[in-house]
N, C-alpha and C positions, 0 to 999 in steps of 0.2 A: 780484486771484485774479477783475478783469472783462476786465482782460486776457486774462487764462486761458480762462475760457470762452466769449471770444467768438473764441479762437484754436480753441479744442476744438472751436464748431461749423464754423469755417472747414476745419477738419480734417477733421469727421465731409464737409462737404461735397465736399472739394476731393480726397479722400481721400489727408489726412499733406502736404499740401502745407505742408512745414517752414520757418517764415520763425523764422530769430538767436530771439525770445521763445520759440517753440516750442521753440526747441536748449535751452533754458533750462529750461522743463520737465522736457524729457526726462531731465535729468541730476537735476534736485530728485527726478524720479519713482525713477533706475533705480539713482542712487548710494546707494541704501534697499541694497545689495543689496551682505552686506561677507563678501570673501572670509576664509577663515581666516587665521589668521595664522599657522600651522604649515604652511600650505602648497606653502609654495616645501620646507621640512624634509623631508615627508611625501614631495613628490615626489620628490625624489634616492632615499628608501630604498627606496621600491615596487617590486614585479619584476614579469613581466611577458614579452609577446610582446616587446615592442619599446625600445630605452632613445638619448634621446638626443643624440648624439653631437655634434652642429653644430661647437662651440668647439673640442670637444677634436682634433674633425676636418682642425684647422684652416681650416674657413666662417667666415672672420669678414664678409662681404656685410653691410650695411644694407638694405633697401625701404627707400625715403623720400615719403612724401609731399607733397604740394603747400602747404604753411603758409596759401594765400590761399583752399583750395578745401575744407581737411581742417581739423581738431583744432579748433580756438577758432574757427575762420570756416566750421564745419562747412555743408557746402550735397550735397543729394542731384542727387547728377550719377552718369558712368559713371566720373571723377578715383576714385571712392571701389570701386571694382572692382581697382583691384590691377596688379596685371602679374606675368608669368608666367616658369615655368621649362620649361628644353628638357635633355633629354638624348642624348650621344649621345656615340661613339667618337673623338673627331675626331683623332685621332693612327695610329689606328693600333694599338694598344699590347696592346691585350684587353682593356682599361680601360676604363668608359663616365666620361663627364666631366660636366662641367655647367656650365650658362650660367643667370644668372636676371636679371631684367631689371627696368628703376629710374623712376620716376614723377620725382624730380630730383637728377642726378648718374649717374655711367656702373654703365651695369650692367655685371657679371663675369663670367668665363670661367675655370673653374679645373678644373684639366686633374689628373684620381686619379693616386696617383704607385702606385698598388698595394701599396698596404699600409693603408690601413685612414686614408691621409689627401687633403689634396689640397695645389696650388700654382695660387694667385691668380697666373693669368697673361692677361689682359683688357690688359693696357701691349704684351705685346710681341706681339700677337696681331693686336690692331688692331677689336676689336671693342666697343670700349665704349660712344659713342655719348651720351654726355653733353649734349649740344647740342639734346633734344626726349625728349619723353617717349613710354617704350617702355609696350607692351605683348601681343605672345605675340609668340614665336616658334617655329623649327622647323628644324630641322637634316635635309637632303637632296640627295643626290647627285645634279641635277638631269644633270651632264652627262658622268655616267658615268665620272666618272674614277677612283677609287674614294677619294675625297675628302670627309666629307661638309660640304657646304657650308649656311650660315645663311639663313636670311630672316628679319628683325622686320618687324615692322607696331608705329605711330607713333599716337598721339592730332594729326590735324595735321601730324606735322612730318615729312611722308615715309618708306616705305617702306622697306628696306633688301635686295640682297640680297649678301650677302660672301662671295664664291668662294675655297673652301682652296687653299691652292697647296702641298700638303702637307709646307711648315714652321717648321711653327709659327703662320704667317701668312693674315688674310684679307687680300683686298681686295676692296673697292666696286665692283662694275659694274653696281650697280640702272638705271643710263641707260641701257646698252651694249644691257644685256639687254632691253629695257624693259617693266621691271616699277614703273617707278616711279610711287608710287598714291599721292597723296596725300586722305587722308578721316581719317574716324574709323574706325578699326579697330580689327578685333577678331583672330581668330584666321585662321592659315595657314596652310594643309595640301597638301603633293605627294600628288599621287596618279598611276597614269596612268590617266586615263577611255580613251583611246585603243586603250589598248592597244601603240604602238609601241614599244614600252622605253625611252622617257624622261618621265622624272616632269613632269608640269601645275602649276600649281597655279591651288587657288582660297583666295577671302580673305571673308572678312566683313565688311560694314561695317554701321553703326549708322545714324547722324541729325547732323542737323549742330548739337549742343545745346552749343557753345560758342560765342564771341562775338568781335567786334573784338582781335587781336591787341593784349596788353601787354606794351611796349615793354621796362621799367621790371621786370618777372616775367619776362619771357624765353618767354612762355608764351601761351595763345588759354581765359582762363577760362573756364570753366562756368558756364551758367545754375545757378542753384541752390535751384527748382521746381519739386518732381515733375509736376507737369502741362503748364508748357509746357516740361519736360525730354523729357516723351516723348512730346508731340504739334507734337516739332519738325521741318522737312524730313527727310527719310527719304534715306536712300544705302543704295545697295543692293551685294551681292556682285559680284565680278569673279573671271570663271575666264579661268586665260594660258595655250594651247594652250603646247607646249614644241616649236621647232621642228626641236628635232634638232643647232643650228649654235651654242647659246649665245646663244641670242636666243628671243622668247617675243610669241605674235601673242593680241589681247583676243577673246575668240570667247564671249561671255557671252549677251549679245541671243543668238545662231542658236544653240547652247547650249540654252537655254533654264532659266539660275540666277540673274536678276534678281535674284531671289526679291521680296521683298513688306518692306525695311529692319528696320529692326534686327536682323541675323543676328548671332550668335555665338557659339555651337562648332558645330563638323562633326563628324557621324558617318563612316567613310567604311565600307564593307565590301560585299558581294553578297548583299544579302541572299534574294535569290530562288537565287540561288546557276546562274546563267543566266552564269556566267564574266566577266560586268561587273560593278564596279564601283559599286555606286550610291551616294547620299550625302543625309545627314539634315542640319538646317540648325536648329538653335532656336532660337528668335523672344524676346527681350526682353520684352518688349508685343504678344504674340500666341501664335499653340498656332504646336507643329514643325514641320519639310512634310518630307518624306522622300520623295528621286528617281528616281526608274528609271532607268539608265542604257539608252538606246535601242540603241547598239549602230552609230549611222549620225555619231555627233555631237551629239545630244540626248538632251535630261531633259525625263521625264513626275515633275508630282505625282502622285503613289499614294497619300498620304497616309494616303484615307478605306477608299481597297479595301486596303493590305494593315496600316495598325492603329486607324486610327478615330478614338476621339478621342485626344489625344495636351497632353503639357505647357501648360500657357497661363503665358506670367514664366519661360519657362525657361533657363537658363546651360549643365551642364557635361552631354554626354550618351556612350555610350560602350555599342560594341559587346564583348560578351561570354558564355560560354556557360556561367549561373550553374546549368543541371540539370543535367549534363555526359549530355546526348543528340545532340552531336552536332553540334550548331542554334546560330549565334550569334542572343543571344536581346540585347535592346536596354534599354536606361536610361536617363531622361531627369531631371534633380533639378531642382525649381519652389525658383527662391532667393524668383522677386518674389511669388508669389502669399502670402508670409510678412510682408510688409513693411509692411499695413495696419493697425501699431496702436496704441490710443489713447492719447493720454496719460489714463490712468485716475487719477477720483479717490478712490477709496477706500483702501487702508492700505498703505501701499507696496511690498508683498511679492504682491500681487494678483496683477498683470498675472501676473510671475516662471513665481509658482503655478500659473495658469493653464496657460501656457505648456511649463513639463515638464510636468505632469496629461496634456495635450491633445498633445503633439507630434507625434504620429503622425493626427491629426484630417487625416483628407480635410475641406478647406469646398465647401459647395455655389456660394459666390461668390464674386468673386473682390475686393471686401472683408474676406472672411475673420476673424479675429480681432475685428476692427471688431463685423460682425455679432452674434458669437456671445456677447461681453459684454454688448449692448447691443441689441438687438433693433428702439431706432427708430430706427436708423440702414441700415433692409433701405431705407426710402422711397432712400432716395439711391443705392441699386445702378445700378439704371437709369438715372442720371446717367456713371460710374463704366462701365457699360457703354455708351451710344454712345461716352463719350469715346474708350475702345479700339478700341471696332465688333465688342464679342465676342460671339461666335453658341455661346451654351453647349451644345447640342450636338454642339459640334466638338472643346470640348478639355475639360480635369482642371484642378482648381487640388489644385495637390501634385506629389510625384513619380511616374512612371508607372512602371512592367517590362514590358515585352514578352515574355511567351513565343514561341517561335520556330514556329509548331507545321507548318512547311515552304510548299513549294506556293506560297510569297510574301506569305504568313499569319499573324498573331501575332494573341495574348492579352493582353490586358493583365493580369495579379497583383501591382500594390506593394502592394494590401491585403493579400492574405495570403501574400506573401513577408514581408512585414511591416520594408517600408522605406521605409518615411513618413517623414519630418526636418524640423527645424526648420531656415531658413538655409542650405541647401545652397548653395554657387557652383558645386565641380567634381566628379566623380568618377577615380579610380585603384582599378585593378580588378590583382591577383593571387593564386595562392595562398600567402598569405604563413607560413600553417599544413604546409604544403606534403603536406594529408589531401588533395590531385585535385578541390578544391572552388575556385573564384575565388574570393575576397571582395571587400570592397570598402571603402576609404576617402573617407569626402568630406569638404571644406575647407570650413569652416564657421564661422557667424558674424557681425558687423558689424565689434565694434572701438568705439570712442569714437566719438561719445556714447553709446554703447549700451552694454545688463548684455555679460556675459560670456555666450559660446553656446560650445559645447564640439564641436570637432575629432568628427565619428563614423567609428567602424570596426566595419561589419558583416560578421562573422562569418559564412560559409557556411556552412548546418549539415547541409549536404549530402542533404535532405529536401524544395528548393525553397522552405526559409525561413531566414528571416537571424536576428543574435541581435548586437545592439550590446553589444560590449564595448569600446569606446574606453578606460573604466577601468580594466578587467582585465586588459588586455594592459601598460601603461607608459606610452597616449596623453594621456590624460588624468589630472591638472591638468599643466599643460607644465612641466616641468622646472623653470623662475626664479618659477614661477607662475602665474594668471592676468590680472598685472596687469605690462603694460610697465617697464621698467625705470627710463624719465622721462617724470612726471607731463605732462602738457597741461591750460596754464593752472592751474597752479596743484591741479588735479587728475588719482584716479587715473585710468589708458588701460589700458583691455585688450584682451587679444592677441585674433588675430584672423588666421586664415590665406584665404588667395585660392586657392590651388591645388595639384598636388601631380603629381610623378612618382614611378615603378615604376625600379629596376632591382637586380637583383645587382651591387654596386658593387664588391665584393671576390670575384665570381667563386667563393661557396662556396657557391652553389645554395640561399640564400637570399633574399628578397627585401627590400628596403630602400625606404623611405618619404621624402622629399623636396621641403617645403614652402616655397612665396616666402609670406610672411607680410606683412600690411600694415599699413606704418611698422614694418617690428623686423626681426629679425635672423632668420633659417631652421629650421626642425626639421627636421633627420637623424634617423631614429629609424632607427636601423640592427636589424635581427633578433636576437633573443634565441630565436626557439625554439628546441626541443629538436631535431636532426636527424632529418629523416626522408630514404625514397628521393623521390629527382627527376632529372628530364630535361631537358636542353637543348640549344634548335638556332641557329642562326648563318645565316641562309637569304643568300646570292648569289648574284643573280642574271645567265647572260648574255640569254636571249631575251629575258626579262623585266628591266623596271630593275635594276637592278643593286641597289638595298636592301632589293629583290625586296618593295614594297610592296604590299599586296595578298593576298600569299600566305597559302595556309593548310595548316595541318598537320594530317593528322588518328592518332591516339595510338589505341592496342590493343590493350588489355588484357582478354582472353577477348572478353565478349560485353561490354563497354563500351566507351563509344568517346568519348574527350574532342578538346575543338578549341580550336586554337590563331590568329588570325590577328596578320600580320605587319605594325600599327599605322600609319599616317601620324598625322600629333601630333593629340591632340583628348585629353576629358574636362574642357575649360575652359581655354587660356589655358597648355597643359603640352604634352609632352609626352614620353613612356617610354621606357623601354625598345625595341630594335625584337627584339631576343632572345624565342625563345619560350622558354617555363620553365611547364612541366607537372611540379608534386606527385604525386607516387609513393603517402603511405601507408608504406602494410607489403609491396608491391607490389614484389617484386624482380626482376621479369622482363618487358620489354614486351613484346606480340607482333610489331607493328610498327607504322612508322611512315608513314604517304604523307601526301608532297610534292603540294601543288596548286598549280603557278606558275601567275600572271596570264594567262602567252604560255597556257597549257591544258594543259602538260606535263605528264606525273605522274611522281613519283618513288616507288619502295621503299624502305627500309633494315628488312632482318628482322632484329628481333630486336636491335635496339641496346642498348649498353652500358649502360646507368643509373648516376647518379650522376659524370657527366661531363655536358659540352656538347658539340656533334656541330658542326661546320661543316661544311654542305652549300650543293654549286655546282649549279648548274643544268644537267641535263644535254642534250646538243645533242637528241636526240631522247625518245618517251616510253617508260617503260619497257613 
């Protein structure tokens, strides 16, 4: 008990810099959460909008963590962030395929067979990369040859660019393309920042939080103390300009996108509608930054002018129109402000009950629940503020939702909208019930050795607010229960998701969700909502980049305007389908759709047929 007390003091003073003894305390505390023994069987019987069919569909992938970093040897470092999932139609058959990333072992590429099942084609495609710790991935046609290529980020193992050869195989062209970056990387995103018709590449990097190479383990072990990790020498983002000949040039410094370190996720969108794609970058130990594209190859930080205060310690971000006013809004989720939990010494259920009751609380301090549960800890807040160089006037400790007011200005409305949650990692959006409003899925939780925390499904109520319906719509509890199939060190291990992607995998007009889970099998949530009207569009650029990344479609329904953007990767270590999907509810007619291509071309289709997918090619001239 004396050891625990001394560690508790160190915990408060150093903001939960966990040691192995503290981990034991964590386990003793959180193991008191007893799962319902009937939870697994109840999960199989429940009804709702989604049904997990991962194994039935042929997805057998298992993301495996690093035993020396996690599990019984749990460390606080970025290895606990897991790795990603990406979606693309790799073979042009009209069905979206899946790529899962791994830490220990090979990644997995699954070809969509078009009948609701998938086939593992990793070995034939040559994209397994089992020799390094992979993090995120994105598909993009960087050479405009009609085949989606693949870029994979890694923790100090070297990033990789695979060229799609069009015959089911990929070839490593990293060095010849000039994008052979070795760093502690996170998100990679392709977008055409200079509107020359070729996709450029932006990569976020964090810091040097690993140690010397361990030959026996085959990788670089990570630091195990939170403050050591957070104060590691920073690494910086990289912007590669596409030269149009299969090669790239590093233009980071000239563009002004080096950043401040600890880059996490990105949102690529034209926030001020000036025809140039802008960039939002989240920061794991600081404030998120919005960069305005100046149109001359440079970017300017306009965070304070456009957004004001942004989430501190954010992970995922997503631009989408939550209120159907025809303008792209922005959501950012803050994982790290929820980290500061005390080793509580009251009854076993006290902390969990507190978190459940106060999930939607937005804290005034970075130490969050630590101070709320014990006001004596407020004295240590200044030490945390000094360590992380926090300017309270420029940050918010919690999720943020920025309503686009037009003219490059936003209003923060997360509290009013009801989108504050606990332990969120990423963001995936889509109109899951086809009622005309985009909903939000938040992969959440920490897994072993922490208590179970559910993924969150925020269903859009159509009036500027969201309702959490993860249980009602069949997502929670997981099909297999809240515990993984295998114990860790003879102790139950809770499940948790890290990222999610959205696509209509069956081409039936309903959006499914796929997650990559930490040290576990994925969830493939097949959409079971009642059929409602929809319309979708798949765009191909000619003057613009072939993938049409950055293109925007505006759908006119009487006096209503709905907007969707062709997204690059984003949401955190994830890439969703680039097909533009509009739920129409009971509307049986669409007046017109207007496509705004990155090249500046405007295309109009009057009265497009509903309940079908439209393939649209960029015209040579403006309509």
